[in-house]
Phi, psi and omega in degrees: 000138180271127180278164178297327179292321177294320178296318179297318179295321180294315179293325179295323178291318181294324187252038178294335173270167181296322183230138178262157185282064178205162185204160170261118178257127186239128171262124184257126173249124178264203182300312181224008187226160172245140188257127174247137181242139180254121184290140183288155175291343180280350182287137179280138176124176186283348187255019178289155180059038178225153173290141186220187174298170179301316178215144184215127181222126176282152178286135179232150181295320184293321187265327195246351179269112181299140181295334182272005179081009179287174182291150175288137176264110177292332175297320179294324177296317179296319178296323178295321177299316180296321182286311187287330185257333185235000180060039172271119187271159179297335180282347180288143174298130187211130170248106186249124185228134175279118182270327184166195180229149179231154175240120174276101185284344179282317184253004178056053178228152176251161181215144171261125184265124179239151170243123181245123177253123181244086189292339185260002183244150174223184183301315183299318181294318180292316181295326176296317178297320182296331178292341181267356177117140177229143182304307179257066188289342179266001184294321183233151178247352174196163181224153175233125176257108188249135175311139193278007178283155184303318182300317182291316182293313180294326176295319178296318178300318183286331184287340180268140177303148183302322183286354180270003181251145168290155188302323187265345188299312181300321179296320179299312183291327175297312179298323179296323176295314181298321183280346185281193187290349182275353163077242199299141178298323180300322179295315180297318182294322177298318179289325179295328185297331180288341180263000183294131179269150177302135176064013179290327174076333189243350192296306175252341152062326189078000176274185187270342197233331184172189188281162174022094174078355180266356186251158174275136178076050184271094175060027178083358180269160175296125182293149177276336179204145175245139185240134171218170183192164181280350183250143175293140176284125185293151173232182187290344182270318188262336183076182184288147175289170181293149181287135179282156176269149179276129179300000000 
């Protein structure tokens, strides 16, 4: 059995730097829309000036390492991302669910994929809050509020050049669609097939996890991201698994 002192020593070794190579990636669903965020050119790192998840926050020693040596809460990291980047307050109604984990094989980083449903907020409410100030106001330079149906979301993903996406974002939004109210993976894949571009190799892909660069085995090319998760991916026979509770 690992003691709290051993866990504390282990986390201190892992987090000897200010930031560790991992992040919470959050897909935000509003009343009728899904939110896409475009990273600013001022952001440090390989993913600047690219479309990304709705909110993204890296783990830091100062914010996320418990003083008592306890385990890090990825849910708390995801909530911090929503607050600092999108001004989503703790008092807002929120259904936050961990969908799985991804590995960015290009930049050697891992990510925890979350789906956040904000039933009481819409584009107007969020933009009004942003005019009053956001913690990480330089993180993004534009946002896209896309109708949350599969055709609109997959169409938006397909309309942007492949190089304009961060490696894990398409896989995250694909999983969010599958987990959302539109249900079965087979339905999403049928709709995704109409958006497949010639020679894209990854859009419907034959891989295990998702569109454009998010799947393993994409047309024989090195994948941009690999996705795995603690929940079974629903299919047309079983439907979606039960919703997890937020710690």
